[in-house]
N, C-alpha and C positions, 0 to 999 in steps of 0.2 A: 606473323607478327601481329599481336592485338595492340591497340592503342586504347588506355584506361584513363578515367579521371582521376583515380585513386590507384596506386599499385602498393600493397603492404608486403614487403618482401622478407621472407628469413624468418618468420615467427612461428612458435610452437602453437598450432591450432588446437584449441579444445570447443569443438563445434556446437554443443548444448545438448547434445542425444545421451551424453553419458558416456560415448565411446572413447576409448584411449587417444591421447594426444598423438598429433604428428605433426612434423615439419611440413610447411606449404606456403605457398603465397596466395594472395586474395587481390582480385581484379575488381574495381568497382568502376561502373559506369552509370552515370544519373543517379537515382536512387536504390539501384539493385547491385546486388553481387553477379557479376557475369561470368567469373572464374574462379575456379579454387584448385591449386596443384602446384606444378613446376612451369612457373611463367618466367624464368630467366630471360628468354630473348623478347619479353615484352617490354612495353614502355608506358608511362604516363605522365600527366601534367603534374601530378605531386606523386612522389615516391616516399614510403615511410618504411625506414630500417626498423624490423622488428626482431633483429637477431637477440636471443636470450631473454625475449619477454613472451608472455602467453596473448594470444589474440582470441578472444572469445566475443560470443554475442553480446550485444549490449543488454544490462541486467534489467530485468522487468520487477517493478516493485509492485508485489502483490496486492498490497494493504497501505493505502495512503489516504491521507486528507488533504491533497492537494489542489482540490477545487479551485480554490481562490488563488492559491500561489501561482498557478499558472497564467493568470491574468495581473496579478500583483507584481511579480517577479519572473517576467517569461525566461529570462536566462537561466533561471533554476539551478543556481549554484551547488544547493545543499545535495543535489540528484547528479548532476553532471561530475561533479568532483568525487564521486564515488562509482561510478561508471554506470550510472542507469540511464537508459535512453526511452523508458516506457514507464509510465505511473498507471496504475488502476485507481480510480476515484470513486467517490461516492459510497465508503464502507461504513459499515457500523449505523446503517440506516441514516446517515448524514450525508446529504448532497445539497449543492447551491441552487439546484433547479429540480423541480417545477414549482417556485413559490415567490410570488411578490410581496413582499411584507408591507404593511400599511406603514407611513412615516409614525414615529413614535412608539411603534410596536415593540413588545418585549421579545427579544429573540431567544426562545427556550433553550436550556442546555439539554441535550449536547450540541444542538446546532450552533450556538456560540462559539463551538471549536474554530469555526469558518470566519466569526466575526460577529462582535454583539451589536452593530450597527444595521438597522433593518434594511438600510440603503443596499447594503450586500447582498441580500437576497431580492433580485430585481429580474428574475426570469420566470415568466408565468408559465411558459412552456420548456420543456427540456432541450426542444429544439432550437430556442433561442440561444439557450448557452453553448450548446455544441457549435452554432454558428460563429458566436464571436470567437470561440477557439481557434475556428477555422479562419476566420478572417485576421485575425491578430495571432498567428503561430506561437507557441512557444518553442524552447529549444529541444524539448522531448516530447514524444508522444503520448497521447491521454488516450485511455480507454475507460468510459464512464458509465458507472452503477447508478441506478436511481435510488435515493434513500427512503424507506418506508415512513420514517419519522417525519422528513420532509413533505411527503404526501399527505400526512395526518395534520402536519401543521397548515397546509394548503387548503383542507376541506373541512377541517373542524373549527369548532369556536372556543372549544377547550380540549385539553390532550389529557385530562386526569380521570379518563373514561373509555369505555368501550365504545368503538366507532358503531354507528347506525348503519342498516342496511344500505340507504342511500347514501351515506358518506363512503361506505365501502365500493360502491357502484362508481362514485366519484373519483377514488383512488385508482381504480381500475382504469378509468377513462385517460387518468393522466399517464398512468404505465402504458398503457396500449400507445399512446400519442407518443411518448418517450420511445418506446422501443420501435415504432416505426420510423423515429427520427435518427435512430442509430446507436441509443442505449445497448451496452452489451447486457444488463440483467438488473436484478433487484438485490438491495441490501435491506437487513434489518439489524435493529440494536434494542432488543427489548427488555436489556438490564439496565437502561436508563428511564428515569422516571416518566420523560415526554411519550414513552412507547410501552412501558411496564403495563399499562391497563390492557393492552392488546391482546386478545385471545389467540390461541393458536389457530382457530377457524377464519379469525380476521386476516391473519398473514397468510394462511393457504389460499382465501379467495382471491387475495391481491396477488399474489404469486401465480394463481392459475392463467391469468393473463399472459404469461409467458409460453404458454404451450402452443407451439406451431412457429414461434419465433426463434427458438434455439438460444434462449437465454440462460445466465449464469445466476446462481443465487447464493449468496455470501451472509452468513450469520454470525454476527456478536451475539453469542448464545446468551440466554436468561440468566444462567448460573454457572460461574465458572469456581464455585466451591463445593458446598456438601451435596448439591442436588444436580451435579453436572450430568449425569447420567441422562436424565429426564430432560436437560436442557438440550443434550445433544439428540436425542430422539424426537423432539420437538423440531429442531432444524432440518432432520432428515424426513419429517413429514411433511414440512412447508415446501421443501425441495422435490419431493416426490408430487405434490399437490400442482407444481408448476412445471413438470416433467422437465426439471432443471438439475445440473450438476451442482453439489452442495461444496461450498468451500466454508470450512470452521475458520473463523478469523481468529487470528493471534492465538491459537490454542496454549491456555496455562491452567495451572491449579494455584488457586490464592490461598492464602492463610496457612499458618502452620500445621494444623490439623489435617489439610488435604497434601500436604508434600509428600511426594512420593507415588502419588496416586496415578502418574503417567504411564504406568505400566498396565494399568487397568483401564484407562481412558484410550488410550492406543491400539487397544486390544479390542476395545468396544466399536471403535472407528474402523477398524480392520475388519471386523465381523459385517459390520453394515456396508462397507465397501463391496461385498459378496453379493448384495441386494441391489445396489444402486451407486451411480458414480459419486466420489466422496472425495475431496482434499481438504487440505490445510494449510495454514501459514503459521508462520511464527518469527519473532524478531529475537535477537541474540543477547537479551540482557535478563536479569532475575528482577528487574523493576519496570513498572508499567506507569502508564501516564493518561490522564484524561480530566475531566472536572473535578474539582474539589468536593469531596463528599465525605460526609460524617461517617458512613456506614464502611468506609475503607480504614478508618483510624486503628480499630482494634484487631486487624487482620495484617498491618504493616508494621515492621520493624524501622522504618524509617519515612519520613513524608517532607518532601520539597515542593514549595510553592513555586509554580511555573509563571503565573499570572495573577492580578488582582486587579480589576478595574478600579474599585475605590482606593486600592493603596498599592500602586506600581512599585513603590520603593522596596517593596519585599519580596519581588521577583528572584529568585536564586537561593532564598534562604529557607532553611529548616523550618517547618512548623512549629516545633518546640520552642525554638527561639524566638519566633515571632510573636506566639503566645505569650512568653515571658515578657517580652517588650512592650506588649499591649496590656500586660496585667489580667490575662484572660486565660480558662482553660484552653486546651487546645479544641473542644467542641465548639465553646464560643467563639475562638477566633476563626474558625471556619464560617461563621454566620457572618462575622465583621468583614471578612475578605471578598464575600461574594459580591458578583460573580467571579469565578476564580478557577485556576487550573492547577493540577498537581502530579508530583512522581511518587510512586508508591513503590516501596521495596516490599513485596509480598510473595516472591516465587522462590522455589529452590532451585539453585543451580545444578542438580543431578537430574530434575525433571526437565528444565530448559535443554539440557544437551541431548536428553533421550528423545525430546520431540523434535528438535533440529535434526537427529540423525534417521529419523524415521523416514523410509524411501518416499513416500508420497508427500513430505513436509516442502512447501515452497518457502521462500523468504520475502519477508513483507517489513518495512520499516515502523508503519503505524506513526510515524513522525506528525508533529503538529507544528507547522511552520509559522504559526503565528503567535505562539507563545514567545515573550520577551527572553525567558530562560528555558528554552525546550529539553526535554529528554535528548540525551546525545544520539539515541537513534537516528534522530533526522539526518544528521550528516555522517554517521559512523557505520550503520547497519551491514551494508556490503563486504566494506573492506574489514569488517569485524569478523564475519564468517570467513572472509579468506586469510586473513593473517591468524588471528587467535584460535577460532576454532579448528579450522582446515590446517593451517602450517602449523602451527604452534602445539595445539592439543592432539592433533591427528584423528578429530572425531570421524573424518571423511575424506577419501581422496578428492583432489583437486578437481576431477572430472566430475564427481558427484556434486561437489560445492556448486561448480558452472550449471550444471543441469538443475538444480534447483532454484536457480536465478533466471534461467532462461526458457530452456525447451519445455521443462514441466509447467511453467506457468504460462507458457503461450497455449499449452495442450490445454489446461484446465480452463482458462478464461478465453478459449477459443480465438486466438489473435493468429489469423492465418500469415504465413510469409514471415514472422517474426521468432525470435529465441532459437533459431538453428542457423548456424553458417552453413549456406547452401547456395549454389548457383540459381538465380531466380529469385531468392528471398530477397528481402529488404536489408540494405546495408546499414545496420544497426550493429556497431561493432566496438569494443571496448579493448583497448591493449593496455597492459598492466604488469609490474614486476612481480612475480610471484613470492620473490625472496624479500622484499620490502614492503610489501603492500600491508596497511593496518590503518586501524581507526584512530584518529588522533581527538577526536571530541571525547570529552569526559563529563561528568556529572558538575564538577567544578567549571569547566570550561568548555560548554556544550556546543558552541559553534568554531568548529575548526575542520579545515578539509583534510580529508583522507589522503594518506601518504601512499606512494605506488601507482596510482592511476595516471597513466601517461597521455594516452589519446583515447576521445571518444567521438564516434561517429554516429551521426544520426540521420538516416535516410540520405546518405550519400555525402553528405557534408559534414568537415570537421567541425565538431561544437566545442571541444575541450583540448587543449594543448600545453603541456608544459605548465601544468598546474593553473591554467587561466583560461576563462572563456574567450572564445574566438568571437562571440557576437552573433554566430549563426543560429537563426531560430528557425529551423527545417522540420520540427516535430508536426506530426498529423494527428487529426483526431481518427482514432480508429473505431469505426463503426460497426457494430454488429454485423459479421459474415462478410465484412469489406476485405477486397484483396487488392485494391487499387493504392490504398495507402493514404489517399488525400481527396 
């Protein structure tokens, strides 16, 4: 007879590997799963009745901008409420470190997605940021990428040009130090003006630092429209230069003339997978969200403003209505609202479903936690996949849905001991009702907790129960190739 800290009885276990579900009990001692099977004769300090419920690995959000959210709101309700136990930060070339901005310095878009106050960027070394996360834990685990645009901001006086050889060397040194400190890899976002001047060779030279470290390369590719093939090939080239697996971030096709091209792009990615390790992630919506940009207006059927520094009163309103209120054209309204963010309806639902169903697609929310009126993906992504796409539309079996959120993501991002329910692995566990799980966040009401997520355990501590945070903050910094967990 064993004695556990937590014993989950009678649940239907979907273990994250894609294997068929099965009835089993799970025993947790400390931060680890120590037993999985028939444990009827065992006891525990806490027993959770999971009959008629799914017991799955805690979900891993493959694409977040939670770098600051982890410190600003460490209970992480937007993530725990939908079953997420680990977040991958530093995507799209945007990370909170390594950069110490000067007082009064303008934070260039898209780095201002993390905050427009230069005091937010206060970590000259990436290890300083990881140390703060470790000293003041959040409720979820964090695996952190280094943003190439942040590296540019740290070493360049202007971002509207190609980096010099000495500036590239300085970026390499910062990345090398970050990898030594435990960063899991590098991200780029050359679709944004602050990094757009960067050449393929600049990115490849920076990425080359990862050779020998086992890092991951995540790319918000240069073009998700007409020239998407060339942009994908550029990402594959940069990943190869770093000897790193490539993750194509939030794969999508933007604008009506590109709708339907996912058949082609997924085939292109599949071919490249024969030559090098490549994965991709996707969020389950046909609208994206980022900084407010004029070049997105022509390819979007609707634009909602999520934030505006000079005009906060317009957050959550359609750009067309705002422009009419201001007596301006939509293009001039964009200028008047800056700095600002927006939601763009620019994808085709069939492309979204085709990309989601692709076997190697992971699930990433790409949520923006600092927008006053955020895209609903921040609060709804994982429940939406389980409820709307898996249960209601039957896009894939529940085992595959869970795999896309757990084991697959842990494998691509090299997160040992995570993503699979197995003795010896970390006790990151989500218990949910497959019959009722659903996203409640909408474009009109974007901040709303998911339904059907009942219990969330992070490193052996119950962090979410009966729709509320328990206050536990047992999240760990997952450092590169670290198996200790904290």
